[in-house]
N, C-alpha and C positions, 0 to 999 in steps of 0.2 A: 813682788808679793802684793796681793790685794789687801785693801783696807778691810777691816772686819765688817762683814755684812753688806759690802758694796759690790763684790764680784767684778771689780775693775782691775785689769792687769796691764802692765806695760810690756809691749812686745819687743822682740829683738830689732824690728824695723823702726822702732821709735814711736809707733802709734800706740794708742790705748785701746784695749778691747774690753767691752762690757758684756756680761753674760746674764741671761735671765731665763726662767722656765716658761716656755710658751704653753705647754700643756703636758699632760701625762697620757701615755698611750694605754691601750687596753690591758697590757701586762702590768701597768703601774709605773713603768719606767719614764723618767723625766725626759722631755724633748726640749732642747735649749734653742734660744734665739741669740743672735750676736749683733752688736753695734760697734762701730770703729770710728776713731777720730784722732787727730794729732793733739787735741786738747782734752785734758782730763775732765774739765768742767763740762765740755760739750758731751762727752760720753755719759757722764753722770746725768745730764739733762735728758739725753735720749733714753736712757734706761728708765728714768722716772716716767716718761711718756708711755713707754712700752708697758710698764707695770700698771699704769692707770687704765690704758686701753684693755689690757687683759682683765682687770677687775670689772670693767664695764661689761665685757663680754660675759663674764661669769655671773655678774649680778643681774644683768638684763636678758641674758640668753638671746641676744640679737643676732648671733651668728646664724647664717642660713643653713638649712638642712644639707644643701649640696656641699658647702664648705666642710661641714662636719663629716659627711660621708667620705669625702676625700681624705681627711685626717684619719678617720677610722679604718678605711681600707688600707692605707699605707702602713698602719700598725699591725696588720694581720700577716705577720711574717711566716706563720706556720702553714698558711694555705698553699695547696698545690697550685702550680701555674695555671692549670686548666680551670680550677675552681675560681681562682682570682679573676680570670678572664670572663667567666660567666657572671660573677658578681659585678664586674665593671660594666658588662653589657646590660645587665638589668638596671643598674643605676643610670647609665647614660640614656638608654632607650625608653625606660618606663618611669623610674622614680623622679629624676631631675626635671623632665619636661612638665610634670604635673605638680610636684611638691618642692623642687629644689630651691626655689626662691623664697620660700616661707621661712621666717625666723623660727628657731627652735621653740622659743617661748610662746609662739602663736599656734603651734601645732596642738591639735586636740583629737579626741577619739572620733568625733563626727567627720573631721577632715580625712582621717585615715580610713574610716569606713566608706566614705564616698569615693575615695581613691580606689580601694579594693573593689567596690561594686562596679566601677567604670572600666575595669580591666577586661578586655575581651580576649582572654587567654585561657589555657587549660587550667583546671584546679591545681595541678601539681606545679605549674609555672608560677601561678599566683602565690602559692604557699612558699615557694623559693624566694620571691620578691619580698613577701611579708617577713620572712625569716631574717633577711638582710636588715630591714627597717627595725625589727624588734631587737636584733643584736646591737645595732649601732645606737639606738635610742636608750637601751638599757644601760649603756656606759654613761650616757649623759645623765640618766636618772641617778646612777651611783654617785655622780659628782654633785648632785643636788640641784642641777639646773632646771630640770623638768620633773613632772610626776609621771607615773605609769599611765600612759594613754592608749596602750595597745592590748591590755589583757582582755577587754570585752569586745574587741573587734571580731566580727564573724567572717569566717572564710567559706567559700563555696565548697560543698561536699564533693569529695573526689569520687567520680564514677568509676566503677570497675571497668577497666579497658578490655576490649575484646581481643583475644589473642589470635593473630592471623596465622593460619597454618595451611600449607599446601596439602591437598589431598594426594594420595598415592598416585593417582592418574596425572595430576598436575605436576607433581615432582618428576615423574617419568618424562613428561613433555619438556620440562625445563632442562633436564639432564641431556636429552636428545638434541637440544639447541646449543649445547656447549661444543665449541670447536677450537677455540684459540687457547694457547698456553696460559694466558691470563685468566681464562675461565676456570682454571683448576681451583681458584679461591672459592667458587660457588660450591664445588664438591666438598672442599675442606669444611666449610661451614655446615653443609647438609649432613656431614658424617662425623663431625667433632663438636659442633655447637659453638664454635668461636664467635665472639663479637667482631664486628667489622674493624674496630680499632686494633684488636688483637691480631686479626688476619693481616692487616696492612703493615703491622710491626713484625710479623713472623719472618725469621731468618732461616736460611738453610742450616745454620749451626744449631738452631733450636730443634731440629729433627734428628732423632737417633734411628738410623735405618736398621741397625742390628736388633734393637728392641721393639721397633715399630711404634715409637712414641714421639709425640711432640711436647715441648715444654713452653708454656706461656710465660715469657720473661718480660714482656712490655706491652704497651698499647700506644697507638699513634694518637697525637693530640695537637690541636692548634693552640699555641701559646703566644705571648708577646714577642717571642723570638722567631715565630713562624711555626712550621710543621716540625714536630719533634717526636721521638720515641721516649716515653716516660715510663717509670715503673708501674706495674698493675695497681688498680685503685685500692685493692685490699689484699690481705695475706692469702685469702682463699682464692683470689683471682690468679695468683701465681701457682700454677698447677701442671701436672703431667697428664696427658690424654693419650690413650692407646689409639692407634690408627688402624682402621680395617684393612685386611690384606689387599683388596683390590685397589685401594687408594694409595697404599705404600708402593705398590707396583707402578702405578701411574706417576708418582713422584720420582721414583728411581729412573724412569724412562725419560724424564725431562732433561733437556740441556739448559744450562743457565750461565749468565755472565754477570749476574748481580747478586749481592749477598742476601737480598730479600726474595722470598719465594714468589710474591705477587709483584711483578715488575714488567716494565715495557721500556724499550730503548735504553736498557741498562740503568733504569731508575725505578725506584719503588712507586707504586700507586699511592696517591693520597686518598683519604676516605671519601671525599666528595666525588672525585673522578670515578672511583670504583662503584659508588652508588649509581652513578649515571650509566655505567656499563651494565649493571644489573637490570636497570629499567629497560635498556635496549634488548637484553636477553628475554625479559618477560614478554615484550612485544613480539620478538621473533618467534617465541613459543606459543603465541596466541593466548597468553594468560592475562588476567586482570592486573591492574596496577597494585602493587603491594610494597610494604616497607622491607628493606633489606633484613631487618631483624626477624622477619618471618622465617628465614632459613634456620635460625637458632631455635625458634619455637617448633619448626617442623622436625628438626633433629630430636628434640625432647619428646615430641609426640610419638615419633617412630620408635624411639628407644623404649618408651613405655609399652608400646604395642607388641614389641618382640620380647617383653618380659624383664627388661632391666629394672632393678629396684630403685626406689626413690632416693635412698641414701647414696648409692653409686652415681645416679644421675646428677644429684646435687653437687657432688664433688667434681664431676666432669664439667658441669656448667660453671663452677666457681662461685656458687651461691654461699652466703655466709651461714645459712641454716637450711635444713630440710624443709622447714615450715614455708620458706619462700617458694621452694619448688612445688610443694603441695598446693599452695595458694594459686600459683600461676597455672598449674596444669590439672586443676580439679576436674575439668571436663574430661580429660583423658582417664582420670581415676574412675569417674562414673562409668565410662564405656567399658573399662577393664572389669569393674564390678559386675556389670550386666553379662559380659562374656563368661566370667567365671561362674556366675550363678546359673547361667543357661546350661552349664555342664551337668547340673543336677538332673536335667531332663533325661539324661542317658540312663539314670538309675531308677527312673520311674517305672513301676510295674503296671 
């Protein structure tokens, strides 16, 4: 039994163990440190040193930002593996090289603003990096180690991205360039709007040939363990999508030896490899270089052109709200309005 207030215990192996609180994680749970010795007095002395060191860190905030980010990230147990991997990448590649060695107490708004201004990255990526800093530093602020130094930092304005869409003629040329069984993935994305991660995670068991529907049950992602199929990123991402008759016939006609629909040599494609295949198909079709995501945008645009309503399209795409669909495809809405208004010309006397 430990003496009151000392947290020193005698172990079964005869040694003494001393326990102290190193820090509290984001959830407020205590994270303990331990020291060991055959001597009770030695453990007591080690504990005293550890506590003094901890007090010095708290009072002077001399711990570096990189050390704190490591502690903070380890405490984020609720993060998905893919999100945690992205955070770690941002910390290792962008934050630590510039700010990691700076003690917490020496950080200020000007340092953060200079760091943000020097990032030659997209506004959305910069926002993600800043979000990590803000979350990690706000915990230190709550502990009273630093003041709020981020609230007045200005981020670059996000420019509205241009949605890449294949024209009907370009889509036709791309489809004519498809020849391999693996190319069926291009058609699936063009006619169902799947994301590439969802496509590479699609299994034959996810396709119901009787009802001509596929179910999105997962998405492929790179995690600390390697390439994995993880649950969809949101509730709306897990969805059922009707498959057009011509496409269900093509899928029925395929022979397969792998549980994954998009495979080669009895192994599923990973996202990077399938992106490279898509680039080769674009060249073969004589089309300009485009991102794979243009297939999803092309599907949405064609769907609107044939009269599919925004609510239905939003559910098929797995958007969390119709507003996202409307915002992304406002250009298609404009064209649709013009076509509908032009019909009034027929009643003009």
